[in-house]
C-alpha positions as CSV (number, residue, x, y, z in Angstrom):
1,X,-4.8,4.1,-14.5
2,X,-7.4,1.4,-14.1
3,X,-8.8,-1.4,-11.9
4,X,-6.8,-4.6,-11.6
5,X,-7.9,-7.4,-13.9
6,X,-7.1,-11.1,-13.5
7,X,-4.7,-11.1,-16.5
8,X,-2.6,-8.4,-14.6
9,X,-1.7,-10.9,-11.9
10,X,1.8,-11.8,-13.0
11,X,2.9,-8.2,-13.6
12,X,1.5,-7.1,-10.3
13,X,3.1,-10.0,-8.5
14,X,6.4,-9.0,-10.0
15,X,6.0,-5.5,-8.8
16,X,5.0,-6.7,-5.3
17,X,8.1,-9.0,-5.3
18,X,10.3,-5.9,-5.9
19,X,8.6,-4.2,-2.9
20,X,9.1,-7.1,-0.6
21,X,12.7,-7.5,-1.7
22,X,13.3,-3.8,-1.0
23,X,11.9,-4.3,2.5
24,X,14.5,-7.0,3.1
25,X,12.0,-9.8,3.3
26,X,12.2,-13.1,1.5
27,X,10.1,-13.1,-1.7
28,X,7.5,-15.9,-1.7
29,X,5.4,-15.6,-5.0
30,X,2.7,-18.0,-3.7
31,X,2.1,-15.8,-0.6
32,X,2.0,-12.7,-2.8
33,X,-0.8,-14.3,-4.9
34,X,-2.8,-15.1,-1.8
35,X,-2.2,-11.6,-0.4
36,X,-3.5,-10.0,-3.6
37,X,-6.6,-12.3,-3.6
38,X,-7.3,-11.5,0.1
39,X,-7.4,-7.7,-0.7
40,X,-9.8,-8.2,-3.6
41,X,-12.1,-10.6,-1.7
42,X,-12.4,-8.2,1.3
43,X,-13.9,-5.4,-0.8
44,X,-10.5,-3.8,-1.4
45,X,-9.2,-1.8,-4.3
46,X,-6.3,-2.7,-6.5
47,X,-5.2,-0.3,-9.2
48,X,-2.7,-0.5,-11.9
49,X,-0.9,2.1,-14.0
50,X,0.2,1.4,-17.5
51,X,2.6,2.9,-19.9
52,X,2.4,1.7,-23.5
53,X,0.5,-1.5,-22.3
54,X,3.1,-2.3,-19.6
55,X,2.0,-2.3,-16.0
56,X,4.5,0.1,-14.3
57,X,2.8,0.7,-11.0
58,X,0.2,-0.7,-8.6
59,X,-1.5,0.2,-5.4
60,X,-3.9,-1.6,-3.1
61,X,-5.9,-1.0,0.0
62,X,-9.1,-2.1,1.8
63,X,-11.5,-1.1,4.6
64,X,-10.7,-2.6,7.9
65,X,-13.9,-4.2,9.2
66,X,-15.5,-4.4,11.7
67,X,-12.8,-2.3,13.4
68,X,-13.3,1.4,13.8
69,X,-11.3,4.2,15.3
70,X,-12.0,5.8,18.6
71,X,-14.7,8.0,17.0
72,X,-16.5,5.0,15.7
73,X,-15.5,5.7,12.1
74,X,-14.2,3.0,9.8
75,X,-10.7,3.2,8.6
76,X,-8.9,2.0,5.5
77,X,-5.5,0.5,5.1
78,X,-3.1,1.0,2.2
79,X,-1.4,-2.3,1.9
80,X,1.0,-1.5,-1.0
81,X,2.1,1.1,-3.5
82,X,4.9,0.4,-5.9
83,X,6.2,1.9,-9.1
84,X,8.7,0.2,-11.4
85,X,12.1,2.0,-10.7
86,X,12.4,3.0,-14.4
87,X,9.1,5.0,-14.1
88,X,9.6,6.7,-10.8
89,X,9.5,10.5,-10.4
90,X,6.9,10.8,-13.2
91,X,3.9,11.3,-10.9
92,X,2.7,7.7,-11.2
93,X,2.9,7.0,-7.5
94,X,1.1,10.2,-6.6
95,X,-1.7,9.5,-9.1
96,X,-2.1,6.0,-7.8
97,X,-2.2,7.2,-4.2
98,X,-4.7,10.0,-5.0
99,X,-7.0,7.5,-6.8
100,X,-6.7,4.9,-4.0
101,X,-7.6,7.5,-1.4
102,X,-10.6,8.7,-3.4
103,X,-11.8,5.1,-3.9
104,X,-11.5,4.3,-0.2
105,X,-13.2,7.6,0.7
106,X,-16.1,6.6,-1.6
107,X,-16.4,3.3,0.3
108,X,-17.0,5.3,3.5
109,X,-13.6,5.4,5.0
110,X,-12.9,8.5,7.3
111,X,-9.2,7.7,8.1
112,X,-6.5,5.8,6.2
113,X,-3.5,4.1,7.7
114,X,-0.4,2.6,6.1
115,X,3.0,1.2,7.1
116,X,6.2,2.5,5.6
117,X,9.9,1.9,6.1
118,X,11.2,5.2,7.5
119,X,14.4,4.8,5.4
120,X,12.3,5.0,2.2
121,X,12.4,8.7,2.0
122,X,10.7,9.0,-1.3
123,X,7.7,7.1,0.0
124,X,7.6,9.0,3.3
125,X,7.7,12.3,1.4
126,X,4.9,11.2,-1.0
127,X,2.7,10.2,1.9
128,X,3.4,13.4,3.8
129,X,2.5,15.4,0.7
130,X,-0.9,13.8,0.8
131,X,-1.4,14.7,4.5
132,X,-0.3,11.4,6.2
133,X,1.4,11.9,9.5
134,X,3.4,9.5,11.6
135,X,1.2,7.9,14.2
136,X,3.6,5.4,15.8
137,X,6.5,3.1,15.1
138,X,6.1,-0.7,15.0
139,X,8.8,-2.8,16.7
140,X,9.1,-6.5,15.7
141,X,10.8,-9.5,17.1
142,X,11.1,-12.5,14.8
143,X,11.3,-15.8,16.8
144,X,13.1,-18.6,15.1
145,X,13.8,-16.7,11.9
146,X,14.4,-18.6,8.7
147,X,17.9,-18.6,7.3
148,X,16.6,-16.4,4.5
149,X,15.3,-13.7,7.0
150,X,17.7,-10.8,7.2
151,X,18.6,-9.4,10.7
152,X,17.8,-7.1,12.2
153,X,14.3,-6.5,10.8
154,X,13.7,-3.0,9.6
155,X,11.7,-0.5,11.7
156,X,8.3,0.6,10.3
157,X,6.5,3.8,10.7
158,X,2.7,3.8,10.8
159,X,1.1,6.9,9.3
160,X,-2.5,7.9,9.1
161,X,-4.5,10.5,7.4
162,X,-7.9,11.8,8.5
163,X,-10.0,12.6,5.4
164,X,-11.4,16.1,5.3
165,X,-14.9,16.7,4.0
166,X,-14.9,17.7,0.4
167,X,-11.5,16.3,-0.2
168,X,-10.9,13.0,-2.1
169,X,-14.6,12.6,-2.9
170,X,-16.0,12.8,0.7
């Protein structure tokens, strides 16, 4: 596992396209590139996992600024975590998640949030294993949907994890 580098862009974009397609959204590579740039420019962390020189997983998150939680603490947001289907159930997702949490904690985050499709049981189980709990569900209404937009839009669970002192580098 290592930090994302510029030459990783196409491989990471391909993985992100798989994630977006799984969520039932239209894949727009140009937007995925902008999305990746936004995370990196906002002090975020983007990690990649390689097997024999091939990028098989990626995870990214950032600190939400200047927003803080009700206790005045800054929180992080995990924007994505995806592992190539051929390399799942090998511990890659867990390793990426653990490292991403550690890096966000090192940046001063006290709480981390993420969004996950509740029907993605593997992802929900992984996040739960790391201490994430469901905070609330997001409901969405798409006005004037494009013809490519599937209906109805999938529900999303928002989960959060309050970091404990001494765990994940805090």
